[in-house]
C-alpha positions as CSV (number, residue, x, y, z in Angstrom):
1,X,0.1,0.2,-0.1
2,X,2.0,2.8,-1.0
3,X,1.3,6.1,-3.1
4,X,1.1,6.5,-6.7
5,X,3.1,9.2,-8.8
6,X,-0.1,11.0,-9.6
7,X,-1.8,10.7,-5.7
8,X,1.9,12.5,-4.4
9,X,2.0,15.3,-7.5
10,X,-1.7,15.2,-6.0
11,X,-0.9,16.0,-2.4
12,X,2.1,18.1,-3.7
13,X,-0.1,20.8,-5.8
14,X,-2.2,21.0,-2.3
15,X,0.9,22.3,-0.2
16,X,2.3,24.3,-2.7
17,X,4.6,22.0,-5.2
18,X,3.7,21.7,-8.4
19,X,6.3,22.5,-10.9
20,X,7.5,18.7,-10.3
21,X,9.3,17.6,-13.3
22,X,11.1,13.7,-11.9
23,X,9.6,12.4,-8.8
24,X,12.7,9.4,-7.4
25,X,11.6,6.2,-5.3
26,X,15.3,6.1,-3.9
27,X,15.4,3.5,-1.1
28,X,13.5,1.0,0.3
29,X,13.7,-0.6,4.1
30,X,11.6,-2.4,6.6
31,X,10.4,-1.9,10.5
32,X,8.9,-4.3,12.6
33,X,5.5,-3.7,10.6
34,X,6.7,-1.1,8.9
35,X,7.6,-0.7,5.3
36,X,9.8,3.0,4.7
37,X,10.1,3.9,1.2
38,X,12.6,7.7,0.9
39,X,11.5,9.9,-1.8
40,X,12.9,12.7,-3.3
41,X,10.8,15.3,-5.7
42,X,12.5,16.9,-8.2
43,X,11.5,20.2,-9.3
44,X,11.4,22.6,-12.5
45,X,14.2,25.1,-11.5
46,X,16.3,21.8,-10.3
47,X,15.6,21.9,-5.8
48,X,14.9,18.9,-4.2
49,X,11.6,17.8,-1.6
50,X,12.9,14.4,0.2
51,X,10.2,12.3,1.8
52,X,9.6,9.8,3.3
53,X,6.9,7.0,3.0
54,X,5.4,4.9,5.7
55,X,3.3,2.5,5.4
56,X,1.8,0.5,8.2
57,X,0.2,-2.7,8.5
58,X,-0.9,-3.3,12.0
59,X,-3.8,-5.1,14.0
60,X,-3.9,-2.6,16.3
61,X,-5.3,0.9,15.5
62,X,-2.5,2.7,14.1
63,X,-0.9,4.4,16.9
64,X,1.1,6.5,15.5
65,X,-0.6,8.3,12.7
66,X,-3.3,9.4,15.5
67,X,0.2,11.5,17.3
68,X,1.4,13.4,14.2
69,X,-2.7,14.2,13.7
70,X,-3.1,15.0,17.7
71,X,0.6,17.2,17.2
72,X,-0.5,18.5,13.9
73,X,-1.5,22.0,15.2
74,X,0.3,21.9,18.5
75,X,3.8,24.1,19.2
76,X,5.9,20.8,19.2
77,X,9.5,20.6,16.6
78,X,8.2,16.6,14.5
79,X,8.7,16.4,11.1
80,X,6.1,17.9,8.7
81,X,3.6,15.7,7.7
82,X,2.5,15.9,3.9
83,X,-0.2,13.3,4.6
84,X,-1.4,11.3,7.6
85,X,-4.3,9.3,6.3
86,X,-5.2,5.2,7.9
87,X,-7.9,2.7,7.7
88,X,-9.3,1.1,10.7
89,X,-11.1,-1.7,9.0
90,X,-8.2,-3.3,6.6
91,X,-5.7,-1.4,9.9
92,X,-3.1,0.0,7.1
93,X,-1.4,3.8,7.8
94,X,0.6,5.4,5.2
95,X,2.3,8.9,6.8
96,X,4.3,10.6,4.3
97,X,6.7,13.3,5.8
98,X,9.8,15.2,5.4
99,X,12.8,13.0,5.2
100,X,15.4,15.0,7.6
101,X,18.2,12.6,7.1
102,X,19.9,15.3,5.0
103,X,20.0,18.3,6.9
104,X,19.5,16.6,10.7
105,X,22.0,14.0,12.2
106,X,20.5,11.1,15.7
107,X,21.6,11.5,18.4
108,X,23.4,8.5,18.2
109,X,27.3,9.9,17.8
110,X,27.1,12.3,20.6
111,X,28.9,12.3,23.4
112,X,28.7,13.2,26.7
113,X,29.5,16.2,28.8
114,X,26.9,18.1,25.7
115,X,27.8,22.0,24.8
116,X,25.5,23.8,27.4
117,X,23.8,25.9,24.3
118,X,22.6,22.4,22.5
119,X,21.6,21.2,26.4
120,X,19.4,23.9,26.7
121,X,17.8,23.7,23.3
122,X,17.6,19.5,23.6
123,X,15.1,20.1,26.9
124,X,13.7,22.7,25.8
125,X,12.0,20.7,22.7
126,X,11.4,17.6,25.0
127,X,10.1,19.8,27.7
128,X,7.3,21.5,25.2
129,X,6.4,18.0,23.7
130,X,5.6,17.1,27.3
131,X,3.7,20.7,27.8
132,X,1.3,19.8,24.9
133,X,-0.7,16.7,26.7
134,X,0.6,18.6,30.4
135,X,-2.8,16.2,32.7
136,X,-5.0,15.9,29.5
137,X,-7.5,12.6,29.3
138,X,-6.6,12.1,25.7
139,X,-5.1,8.7,25.4
140,X,-6.7,6.2,27.0
141,X,-4.7,5.0,30.2
142,X,-1.7,2.1,29.3
143,X,-3.2,-1.4,30.2
144,X,-0.6,-2.2,33.0
145,X,-1.1,1.3,35.0
146,X,-4.7,0.8,34.2
147,X,-5.8,-0.2,37.6
148,X,-3.1,-1.3,40.8
149,X,-4.4,-5.3,40.0
150,X,-2.6,-4.5,36.3
151,X,0.6,-2.6,37.6
152,X,1.3,-6.0,40.1
153,X,1.8,-7.3,37.1
154,X,3.9,-5.5,35.5
155,X,5.6,-5.5,38.2
156,X,5.7,-9.3,37.7
157,X,7.5,-9.2,35.0
158,X,10.4,-7.3,35.9
159,X,10.9,-9.0,38.6
160,X,10.9,-11.9,36.4
161,X,13.3,-10.6,33.7
162,X,15.7,-9.9,37.2
163,X,15.7,-13.0,37.7
164,X,17.0,-14.8,35.1
165,X,18.8,-12.5,34.5
166,X,20.6,-13.2,38.1
167,X,20.8,-16.1,37.5
168,X,22.5,-16.3,34.7
169,X,24.4,-13.0,34.3
170,X,28.4,-13.4,33.3
171,X,29.2,-9.5,35.3
172,X,29.9,-10.4,38.4
173,X,27.6,-9.0,40.6
174,X,27.4,-9.6,44.0
175,X,24.5,-9.4,46.2
176,X,25.3,-5.8,46.5
177,X,24.1,-4.2,43.8
178,X,21.3,-7.5,43.3
179,X,19.5,-5.7,46.4
180,X,18.8,-2.8,44.6
181,X,16.8,-4.4,42.2
182,X,14.7,-6.0,45.6
183,X,13.9,-2.7,47.0
184,X,13.4,-0.9,44.1
185,X,10.6,-3.4,43.5
186,X,9.5,-3.6,46.8
187,X,9.3,-0.1,47.1
188,X,7.1,0.5,43.8
189,X,4.7,-2.2,45.0
190,X,4.0,-0.6,47.9
191,X,3.8,2.7,46.0
192,X,1.1,0.7,43.5
193,X,-2.1,2.1,44.7
194,X,-0.8,6.4,44.8
195,X,0.7,5.9,41.3
196,X,-2.1,3.6,39.5
197,X,-4.1,6.8,40.9
198,X,-1.9,9.6,40.2
199,X,-1.9,8.0,36.3
200,X,-5.2,7.3,35.8
201,X,-6.7,11.3,37.4
202,X,-3.6,12.8,35.1
203,X,-2.4,14.7,38.2
204,X,1.3,16.2,36.6
205,X,1.8,13.6,33.5
206,X,1.8,14.3,30.3
207,X,2.2,12.2,26.8
208,X,5.3,11.2,26.3
209,X,7.5,9.8,23.6
210,X,8.0,6.3,25.3
211,X,11.1,5.5,23.5
212,X,13.0,8.9,23.7
213,X,16.8,7.4,22.9
214,X,19.4,8.9,21.0
215,X,18.0,8.1,17.4
216,X,14.9,9.3,18.4
217,X,15.8,12.6,18.4
218,X,17.1,14.7,15.0
219,X,19.7,17.5,14.9
220,X,20.4,20.1,13.0
221,X,23.8,20.2,10.4
222,X,23.1,23.9,10.4
223,X,22.9,25.4,13.4
224,X,20.0,27.9,12.2
225,X,17.7,25.0,12.2
226,X,15.3,23.3,14.8
227,X,16.0,19.4,16.3
228,X,12.9,17.2,16.3
229,X,11.2,14.5,18.2
230,X,10.6,11.7,15.7
231,X,9.0,8.1,15.5
232,X,6.0,8.4,17.3
233,X,4.5,5.3,17.8
234,X,5.2,5.0,21.9
235,X,3.4,7.5,23.1
236,X,1.2,7.3,25.8
237,X,0.6,8.3,29.0
238,X,3.0,8.6,32.0
239,X,5.1,10.6,33.8
240,X,7.6,13.8,32.1
241,X,10.5,12.1,34.3
242,X,10.6,8.5,31.7
243,X,11.6,10.5,28.9
244,X,14.2,11.6,30.9
245,X,15.8,9.0,31.9
246,X,16.0,7.2,28.5
247,X,17.7,9.4,27.6
248,X,19.7,11.5,29.8
249,X,20.9,8.0,32.1
250,X,20.0,5.3,29.8
251,X,22.1,7.3,26.8
252,X,23.5,10.0,28.0
253,X,24.5,9.7,31.6
254,X,26.4,12.5,32.5
255,X,27.7,10.9,35.9
256,X,25.3,12.0,39.4
257,X,26.0,15.6,39.9
258,X,26.2,16.4,36.3
259,X,22.6,13.9,35.6
260,X,20.6,15.9,38.8
261,X,21.9,19.5,36.8
262,X,20.0,18.5,33.8
263,X,16.6,16.7,35.8
264,X,16.9,20.4,37.3
265,X,17.0,22.5,34.2
266,X,14.4,20.5,32.7
267,X,12.3,21.0,35.5
268,X,12.2,24.6,35.4
269,X,11.6,24.3,32.0
270,X,8.5,22.6,31.8
271,X,7.1,24.5,34.7
272,X,8.2,28.3,32.7
273,X,5.9,25.9,29.4
274,X,3.0,24.9,31.5
275,X,-0.4,26.2,34.0
276,X,-0.6,23.9,36.7
277,X,1.6,24.0,39.3
278,X,4.1,20.9,39.8
279,X,6.2,20.8,43.0
280,X,9.5,20.2,43.2
281,X,9.0,17.3,45.7
282,X,6.7,15.8,43.0
283,X,9.5,15.8,40.5
284,X,11.6,14.4,42.6
285,X,9.4,11.8,43.5
286,X,8.5,11.5,40.1
287,X,12.0,10.7,39.5
288,X,12.6,8.6,41.9
289,X,10.1,6.3,40.4
290,X,11.3,6.2,37.1
291,X,14.6,5.1,38.1
292,X,13.6,2.8,39.5
293,X,11.9,1.0,37.3
294,X,14.4,1.9,34.4
295,X,17.1,0.3,36.2
296,X,15.1,-2.7,34.6
297,X,14.8,-1.3,31.3
298,X,18.9,-3.5,30.4
299,X,17.8,-6.9,32.3
300,X,14.7,-6.7,29.9
301,X,17.3,-6.7,26.8
302,X,19.1,-9.2,28.3
303,X,16.7,-11.2,29.5
304,X,14.1,-10.8,26.5
305,X,16.9,-10.7,23.3
306,X,20.6,-11.5,24.8
307,X,21.7,-7.7,25.0
308,X,24.8,-8.1,27.5
309,X,25.2,-3.9,27.9
310,X,27.0,-4.2,30.7
311,X,27.6,-0.3,30.6
312,X,24.3,0.3,29.9
313,X,23.2,-2.3,33.6
314,X,25.9,0.1,35.3
315,X,24.6,3.2,34.8
316,X,21.3,2.3,35.9
317,X,22.6,1.3,39.2
318,X,25.1,3.7,39.6
319,X,22.4,6.3,38.7
320,X,20.2,5.4,41.8
321,X,23.3,5.1,43.7
322,X,23.7,8.8,42.8
323,X,20.6,10.0,42.8
324,X,18.6,8.5,45.0
325,X,20.5,7.1,47.4
326,X,22.2,3.2,47.7
């Protein structure tokens, strides 16, 4: 299910691009249930418009298509969408958007510490993304947070991954490290009702990206351009700190003191963009909960995908020790 040339011409004309001389499909690749096609539009004045066509087939509602529609008129920096359609009967969707690869790079090649100017821009980008949906109940609650029973079941899955890791890991971990995971499970279980009630009532929650790793943020090659957040497949209701843990602990961890400073920069930024009161004590508790859940992410990779990333495991543990305590 791809767009034909005549359909592309009609879409481009509606976007003010009518002087097309050639349409070139340069590359196709698949990812999960999606097929991605790179398309170059050559205009009569020899300009090139780079597009990415994403065709998705799923038995569920095509979530990413609906998320791009949601953010269409909001002040967030995501790729420009030229065409967005999904068929709920056939469970197929098409997204036609600008291809940023010629003008932007992902953060995958960044090293810490991040340049202060770029860090400020990055934090503003993320806080603006969260602020656009702050406290709103326009998305259904994720299944594992629908009620206390579902969340306890979710924690049992985390514990299963932990026990597998404990019994099979080759990193020479001892009881000191294992006790951290067990403390986290205990704390999360004790606070289950409070956490679930907080999420289901949309009290200082946001639509979080859900997979905010270095590959899903595109930074401009030219300094006068904007960075973008891409791939909205995993957007869901949650705590803003979940995205911070994914990006600034799992990927761009600066160590305890500097990471705390980054989180505090984010707190100041989000508070300047929302109208509700979000206390620093609540932000600290959200950070605690997100780190406690986040330390199980590397164990999931280990247990389910065979990813033996000792550095990633230690980043999570060191963040817990530095930001929460031994």
